[in-house]
C-alpha positions as CSV (number, residue, x, y, z in Angstrom):
1,M,-42.8,4.0,18.2
2,R,-46.5,4.8,18.2
3,N,-47.6,8.1,16.6
4,Y,-50.4,10.4,17.9
5,D,-51.9,13.7,17.2
6,I,-51.7,14.6,20.9
7,A,-49.9,13.1,23.8
8,I,-51.1,14.2,27.2
9,I,-49.0,13.9,30.4
10,G,-51.4,13.8,33.4
11,A,-54.9,12.4,33.7
12,G,-56.5,14.9,36.1
13,P,-59.5,17.1,35.2
14,G,-57.4,18.9,32.7
15,G,-55.7,16.0,31.1
16,Y,-58.5,13.5,30.8
17,V,-61.0,16.2,29.6
18,A,-58.5,17.2,26.9
19,A,-58.1,13.5,25.9
20,L,-61.9,13.0,25.7
21,Y,-62.5,16.2,23.8
22,A,-59.6,15.6,21.4
23,A,-60.7,12.0,20.7
24,Q,-64.3,13.2,20.1
25,S,-62.9,15.7,17.6
26,G,-61.3,12.8,15.7
27,M,-57.7,13.0,16.9
28,R,-55.5,10.1,17.9
29,V,-54.7,10.6,21.6
30,C,-52.4,9.1,24.1
31,L,-53.0,9.8,27.8
32,I,-50.1,9.2,30.3
33,E,-50.7,8.8,34.0
34,K,-48.5,7.5,36.8
35,D,-51.3,7.3,39.4
36,A,-55.1,6.9,39.3
37,L,-57.2,8.4,36.5
38,G,-58.9,11.6,37.6
39,G,-55.9,13.1,39.4
40,V,-55.8,14.7,42.8
41,C,-59.3,16.3,42.4
42,L,-61.2,13.0,41.8
43,N,-59.1,10.7,44.0
44,R,-57.7,12.8,46.9
45,G,-59.3,16.3,46.7
46,C,-62.6,17.7,45.4
47,I,-64.7,14.5,45.3
48,P,-63.8,12.6,48.5
49,T,-63.9,15.8,50.6
50,K,-67.2,17.0,49.2
51,T,-68.7,13.5,49.8
52,M,-67.5,13.6,53.4
53,I,-68.8,17.2,53.8
54,K,-72.2,15.9,52.7
55,S,-72.0,13.3,55.5
56,G,-71.2,16.1,57.9
57,R,-74.1,18.1,56.7
58,V,-76.5,15.2,57.1
59,F,-75.2,14.6,60.7
60,A,-75.7,18.3,61.5
61,S,-79.2,18.2,60.0
62,V,-80.2,15.2,62.2
63,K,-78.9,17.0,65.3
64,E,-81.0,20.0,64.3
65,A,-84.1,18.0,63.4
66,G,-86.0,19.2,66.5
67,L,-86.0,22.7,65.1
68,Y,-88.1,21.4,62.2
69,G,-90.6,19.5,64.3
70,V,-88.9,16.1,63.7
71,K,-88.0,14.0,66.8
72,T,-84.9,11.8,66.6
73,G,-82.5,10.1,68.9
74,E,-78.9,11.3,69.4
75,P,-77.1,10.7,66.1
76,L,-73.8,9.0,65.9
77,I,-71.1,9.1,63.2
78,D,-70.0,5.8,61.7
79,F,-66.7,7.1,60.3
80,A,-65.9,3.8,58.6
81,S,-69.1,4.1,56.6
82,V,-68.4,7.8,55.9
83,R,-65.0,6.7,54.5
84,K,-66.5,3.8,52.6
85,R,-69.1,6.0,50.9
86,A,-66.4,8.5,49.8
87,E,-64.3,5.6,48.4
88,D,-67.4,4.2,46.6
89,V,-68.2,7.6,45.0
90,V,-64.6,8.1,43.9
91,G,-64.4,4.6,42.5
92,K,-67.7,5.0,40.6
93,L,-66.5,8.3,39.0
94,R,-63.0,6.9,38.2
95,N,-64.6,3.9,36.5
96,G,-66.7,6.3,34.5
97,V,-63.7,8.2,33.3
98,E,-62.0,4.9,32.3
99,Y,-65.1,3.8,30.4
100,L,-65.3,7.0,28.5
101,L,-61.6,6.9,27.6
102,K,-62.0,3.3,26.3
103,A,-65.2,4.1,24.4
104,R,-63.4,7.0,22.6
105,K,-60.4,4.9,21.9
106,V,-57.9,6.9,23.9
107,D,-54.7,4.9,24.6
108,V,-53.8,5.1,28.3
109,L,-50.2,4.5,29.3
110,K,-49.4,3.8,32.9
111,G,-46.2,5.4,34.2
112,V,-44.2,8.7,34.4
113,G,-44.1,10.6,31.1
114,C,-40.9,12.4,30.4
115,L,-40.1,14.6,27.4
116,S,-37.2,13.4,25.2
117,D,-37.7,16.3,22.8
118,A,-40.5,18.5,21.5
119,H,-42.3,15.6,19.9
120,T,-41.3,12.6,22.0
121,V,-42.6,11.4,25.4
122,T,-40.9,8.4,27.1
123,V,-42.9,6.2,29.5
124,G,-40.7,3.6,31.0
125,A,-39.1,1.6,28.2
126,E,-41.6,2.9,25.6
127,S,-41.6,6.1,23.7
128,V,-44.4,7.8,21.7
129,H,-44.3,10.5,19.1
130,A,-46.9,13.2,19.0
131,D,-47.5,16.2,16.8
132,H,-48.6,18.1,19.9
133,I,-48.0,17.6,23.6
134,I,-50.2,18.8,26.5
135,I,-48.6,18.9,30.0
136,A,-51.2,18.5,32.8
137,T,-49.1,17.4,35.7
138,G,-51.0,19.3,38.4
139,S,-49.7,20.4,41.7
140,R,-48.5,19.1,45.1
141,N,-48.8,20.4,48.7
142,V,-46.4,23.0,49.7
143,D,-44.0,21.8,52.4
144,I,-42.7,23.9,55.3
145,A,-39.6,23.4,57.4
146,A,-41.4,24.0,60.6
147,A,-43.8,21.1,60.1
148,R,-42.5,18.3,57.9
149,V,-45.3,16.1,56.7
150,D,-44.8,12.4,57.6
151,E,-48.4,11.2,56.9
152,K,-48.4,9.7,60.4
153,S,-49.7,12.4,62.7
154,I,-48.3,15.4,60.7
155,L,-50.4,15.1,57.6
156,S,-51.2,16.7,54.2
157,S,-54.8,17.0,53.0
158,S,-54.3,13.7,51.2
159,G,-53.2,12.0,54.3
160,F,-56.1,13.4,56.3
161,L,-58.5,11.6,53.9
162,L,-57.0,8.3,54.9
163,L,-57.6,8.6,58.6
164,S,-59.5,5.6,60.1
165,S,-61.0,7.5,63.0
166,I,-62.0,11.1,64.0
167,P,-59.2,12.8,65.9
168,Q,-60.3,14.5,69.2
169,E,-58.0,17.5,68.7
170,I,-56.8,18.9,65.3
171,I,-54.5,21.8,64.6
172,I,-54.5,23.1,61.1
173,I,-51.6,25.2,59.8
174,G,-53.1,27.5,57.1
175,G,-56.4,29.4,57.1
176,G,-56.9,29.2,53.3
177,V,-59.4,27.3,51.4
178,I,-58.2,23.8,52.2
179,G,-57.6,24.5,55.9
180,C,-61.0,26.1,56.3
181,E,-62.9,23.3,54.5
182,F,-61.2,20.6,56.7
183,A,-61.9,22.7,59.8
184,S,-65.6,22.9,58.9
185,L,-65.8,19.2,58.0
186,Y,-64.1,17.8,61.2
187,G,-65.7,20.5,63.4
188,R,-69.0,19.0,62.4
189,F,-67.8,15.5,63.3
190,G,-66.9,16.8,66.8
191,S,-63.2,17.4,66.7
192,R,-61.8,20.3,68.6
193,I,-60.1,22.5,65.9
194,T,-57.5,25.2,66.1
195,I,-56.6,27.1,62.9
196,I,-53.2,28.8,62.8
197,E,-52.9,31.5,60.1
198,M,-49.7,33.6,59.6
199,L,-51.6,36.5,58.0
200,D,-54.0,38.8,59.8
201,R,-57.2,37.1,58.6
202,L,-58.6,33.8,57.4
203,L,-59.1,33.3,53.6
204,P,-56.8,36.2,52.7
205,A,-57.7,36.0,49.0
206,V,-61.5,36.6,49.5
207,D,-63.6,39.7,50.2
208,E,-62.6,41.1,53.7
209,E,-66.2,41.1,54.9
210,I,-66.5,37.4,54.1
211,S,-63.2,36.7,55.9
212,R,-64.5,38.4,59.0
213,R,-67.8,36.7,58.9
214,M,-66.2,33.3,58.4
215,E,-64.0,33.8,61.4
216,A,-67.0,34.8,63.5
217,A,-68.9,31.7,62.2
218,F,-66.0,29.4,63.1
219,K,-65.7,30.9,66.6
220,K,-69.4,30.5,67.1
221,S,-69.2,26.8,66.3
222,G,-66.3,26.3,68.7
223,I,-63.4,26.5,66.3
224,T,-60.4,28.4,67.6
225,V,-58.8,30.8,65.1
226,L,-55.3,32.2,65.7
227,T,-54.4,34.8,63.0
228,G,-51.2,36.7,62.8
229,T,-49.5,33.7,64.3
230,R,-46.5,31.8,63.0
231,V,-45.6,28.1,63.6
232,E,-41.9,27.9,64.7
233,G,-41.6,24.2,64.9
234,T,-43.2,20.8,65.7
235,R,-42.2,17.7,67.6
236,Y,-43.7,14.5,69.0
237,G,-44.6,14.5,72.6
238,D,-46.0,12.0,75.1
239,A,-48.4,9.3,73.7
240,G,-47.6,10.4,70.1
241,R,-49.2,13.8,70.5
242,V,-47.9,16.5,68.1
243,M,-46.5,19.6,69.9
244,V,-46.7,22.8,67.9
245,A,-44.5,25.7,68.9
246,L,-46.0,29.1,68.0
247,S,-44.5,32.6,67.8
248,G,-44.6,34.3,71.2
249,G,-43.5,31.1,73.0
250,T,-46.8,29.3,73.2
251,E,-46.9,25.5,72.5
252,L,-50.1,23.6,71.6
253,A,-50.8,19.9,71.5
254,C,-53.0,17.9,69.2
255,D,-53.7,14.3,68.0
256,K,-53.3,15.2,64.3
257,L,-51.7,18.2,62.6
258,L,-52.9,19.2,59.1
259,V,-50.4,21.2,57.0
260,S,-52.3,23.2,54.4
261,V,-50.3,26.2,53.4
262,G,-51.0,26.0,49.7
263,R,-50.1,24.0,46.6
264,Q,-47.2,24.4,44.1
265,P,-47.0,23.4,40.4
266,I,-45.4,20.1,39.5
267,T,-42.7,20.9,37.0
268,D,-40.0,18.4,38.0
269,G,-39.6,14.8,36.9
270,I,-40.8,15.3,33.3
271,A,-37.6,16.7,31.7
272,L,-39.1,20.0,30.5
273,E,-35.6,21.2,29.8
274,K,-35.0,18.5,27.2
275,A,-37.7,20.1,25.0
276,G,-36.7,23.6,25.9
277,V,-39.9,24.5,27.8
278,L,-39.5,27.5,30.0
279,F,-40.7,27.3,33.6
280,D,-39.9,28.6,37.1
281,K,-41.2,28.0,40.6
282,K,-44.5,29.7,39.7
283,G,-45.1,27.1,37.0
284,I,-44.7,26.4,33.3
285,K,-44.7,29.6,31.2
286,V,-47.7,29.9,28.8
287,D,-49.5,32.5,26.8
288,A,-53.3,33.2,27.0
289,F,-54.0,30.1,25.0
290,C,-51.9,27.9,27.3
291,R,-49.1,27.5,24.6
292,T,-45.5,27.3,25.9
293,N,-42.5,28.9,24.3
294,V,-42.3,25.6,22.2
295,P,-45.1,26.0,19.6
296,N,-46.4,22.5,19.7
297,I,-46.3,22.0,23.5
298,F,-49.1,23.3,25.7
299,A,-49.6,23.2,29.5
300,I,-52.8,23.4,31.4
301,G,-54.2,23.3,34.9
302,D,-52.3,23.6,38.2
303,C,-48.9,23.2,36.6
304,I,-49.1,26.7,35.1
305,G,-49.9,28.3,38.4
306,G,-52.6,30.9,38.8
307,A,-56.1,29.6,39.7
308,M,-55.5,26.1,40.8
309,L,-59.1,24.9,40.3
310,A,-60.4,21.7,38.6
311,H,-62.8,23.7,36.4
312,A,-60.0,26.0,35.3
313,A,-58.0,23.0,34.2
314,S,-61.0,21.6,32.3
315,R,-61.6,25.0,30.6
316,H,-57.9,25.1,29.6
317,A,-58.4,21.7,28.0
318,F,-61.1,22.9,25.6
319,V,-59.1,26.1,24.7
320,V,-56.0,24.0,23.9
321,V,-57.7,21.3,21.9
322,N,-59.6,23.9,19.9
323,A,-56.3,25.8,19.2
324,I,-54.7,22.5,18.0
325,A,-57.7,21.9,15.8
326,G,-57.4,25.4,14.3
327,K,-60.6,26.7,16.1
328,K,-60.0,30.0,17.9
329,Q,-61.6,30.1,21.3
330,E,-61.0,33.1,23.5
331,P,-60.0,32.1,27.0
332,N,-62.6,33.0,29.7
333,S,-61.1,35.3,32.2
334,V,-64.0,35.2,34.6
335,M,-63.1,32.3,36.9
336,P,-65.6,31.5,39.7
337,Y,-64.5,29.7,42.8
338,A,-66.3,28.2,45.8
339,I,-65.3,27.3,49.4
340,F,-67.3,24.4,50.8
341,T,-67.3,25.5,54.4
342,D,-70.3,26.1,56.7
343,P,-71.5,28.6,55.5
344,E,-70.4,28.2,51.9
345,V,-68.5,31.0,50.0
346,A,-68.4,31.7,46.3
347,S,-67.1,34.5,44.2
348,C,-66.6,35.6,40.6
349,G,-65.2,38.6,38.8
350,L,-63.6,41.6,40.5
351,T,-63.9,42.9,44.1
352,E,-65.1,46.4,44.8
353,T,-61.5,47.4,45.7
354,A,-60.1,45.9,42.5
355,V,-62.6,47.8,40.4
356,R,-61.8,51.1,42.1
357,Q,-58.1,50.5,41.5
358,K,-58.9,50.4,37.7
359,G,-60.4,53.9,38.0
360,V,-64.0,52.8,37.6
361,D,-66.8,54.2,39.6
362,A,-67.4,51.1,41.6
363,K,-70.6,50.5,43.5
364,S,-72.0,47.5,45.4
365,A,-75.4,46.3,46.5
366,K,-76.1,43.6,49.0
367,F,-79.1,41.5,50.0
368,F,-79.1,39.4,53.2
369,F,-80.6,35.9,53.3
370,R,-82.4,36.7,56.5
371,A,-85.0,38.7,54.5
372,L,-85.6,35.8,52.0
373,G,-88.6,33.6,52.2
374,K,-86.9,30.4,51.1
375,A,-84.0,30.9,53.5
376,N,-86.4,31.3,56.4
377,A,-88.3,28.2,55.4
378,E,-85.0,26.2,55.2
379,G,-83.7,27.7,58.4
380,K,-80.6,28.9,56.5
381,T,-80.7,32.7,57.1
382,D,-77.0,33.4,57.5
383,G,-75.3,35.0,54.5
384,F,-75.8,37.5,51.7
385,V,-75.3,38.2,48.0
386,K,-73.1,41.2,47.1
387,I,-73.1,42.6,43.6
388,V,-70.2,44.8,42.4
389,F,-71.1,47.0,39.4
390,D,-70.1,50.0,37.3
391,G,-71.9,53.0,38.8
392,V,-72.4,54.6,35.4
393,S,-73.2,51.7,33.0
394,K,-74.6,49.4,35.7
395,Q,-72.6,46.5,34.2
396,I,-72.0,43.7,36.7
397,L,-68.3,43.4,37.3
398,G,-68.1,40.9,40.2
399,A,-70.1,39.1,42.9
400,D,-69.6,37.5,46.3
401,I,-72.0,35.1,48.0
402,M,-71.9,33.7,51.5
403,G,-74.4,31.2,52.7
404,E,-76.5,28.2,51.7
405,N,-76.0,26.9,48.1
406,A,-73.4,29.7,47.4
407,S,-71.5,27.3,45.1
408,D,-74.5,26.7,43.0
409,L,-75.9,30.3,43.0
410,I,-72.6,31.8,41.7
411,A,-73.1,30.3,38.3
412,E,-75.8,32.9,37.4
413,L,-73.6,35.8,38.3
414,T,-70.6,34.3,36.5
415,L,-72.7,34.2,33.4
416,A,-73.7,37.8,34.0
417,V,-70.1,39.0,34.4
418,T,-68.9,37.0,31.4
419,K,-71.7,38.3,29.1
420,K,-71.3,41.9,30.4
421,M,-74.9,42.0,31.7
422,T,-76.2,44.9,33.8
423,V,-78.1,44.8,37.1
424,D,-81.2,45.7,35.1
425,D,-80.8,42.6,32.9
426,V,-80.8,40.4,35.9
427,A,-83.5,42.3,37.7
428,E,-85.8,41.9,34.7
429,T,-85.2,38.1,34.7
430,L,-87.9,36.1,36.4
431,H,-86.7,34.1,39.4
432,I,-88.9,31.4,40.9
433,H,-90.5,32.1,44.2
434,P,-89.6,30.9,46.8
435,T,-85.9,30.1,46.0
436,M,-82.5,31.0,47.3
437,S,-81.8,32.5,43.8
438,E,-84.2,35.3,44.6
439,A,-81.4,36.8,46.7
440,I,-79.6,37.6,43.4
441,L,-82.7,39.2,42.1
442,E,-83.2,41.3,45.2
443,A,-79.5,42.4,45.3
444,C,-79.9,43.7,41.7
445,H,-83.1,45.5,42.7
446,C,-81.1,47.1,45.5
447,A,-78.4,48.1,42.9
448,E,-81.1,49.7,40.8
449,G,-82.2,51.8,43.8
450,T,-85.5,50.0,44.0
451,P,-85.2,47.6,46.8
452,I,-88.3,45.4,47.3
453,H,-87.7,43.3,50.4
454,S,-85.0,45.3,52.1
455,L,-84.6,48.9,53.2
């Protein structure tokens, strides 16, 4: 039996980052993965979808070229090439992960890792012993009885990435992050999209104003949005079309149905009970440092529930490896997120409502892109930056951005919230002109009560 300082089950953005960091710190590491290195994010999630989203944006830009004084013919989508480019990008990055693991002498075992006890992981016929174990098994799509995924015409997000052609009509069950991103992507490719959301608004976890504006943007682009609507059942109709029965007696038809109602932690198949690790349907139970009830076993990423984000898993990896090495690193509670729709959405920290619920004198300030020089030059004037701050201390407590480059712009405000900066701190920081980041500067000027380019 081979002995390691750390054995890691799962090679997604939590598991492989933990392996690389631990090996860099001089530890003997074993990484166990039943599928491809990189997990869902690299192979069937973040990377392929964002690569395809880029293709959609280029397509839209060519169609709008005349607005910028550029004459072109009518563009066409070569979907096979779009798919091929996504596969190439995924392959390149996966090979990069494999190279780094080899270079840092991480032993990679292929197969399902199961706990035999608190220090032993079995992979097929082989067992390894480890002083510490990190569980990074990720999450899977939530299934619903009304629309059982068969990966033929009723598909998960993973199945949608394997389509060989662009469907004419798509119905998406679930108006959350995944559903809205796929709606934006395939809407650009020319599919007729209908989103069905059980709750009363899209993106129910985000700021209400952003939710309303996203629904308006979708409708403007031709996407049908049905909120407050429940799917009662599905069946196959003529010519293989999927028939979707809705609450109220309506039935819709589509070529492909995407089921995207959320993700759930993977806690089965790894024999957690044999090591005495506590878990429930919400995920593996951990403390603030991702330690389970068994002192030498940790769990990170999607399998612990909460923020199911790749960068959250990677952050957990650093916290855990440092804890194992005896270096105390406080977990970062400010978790930014982004939604890669058109327009993009990004957020960090607390909402204005959440701040008020804490009894704080919450105030907010907003600056719209339409008053920004760079946004007008780029032709991307939809959107705004909203800063939430303490009305007394002026400390920035949260932020929302909707519009061009929101996923990049949120980093500055995440730093501001993390380091407890005030609106004055940001307002006194020079921002290059003309850039989209000036919207953050202008929003902070508004928060100070000294708006420059807005009333």
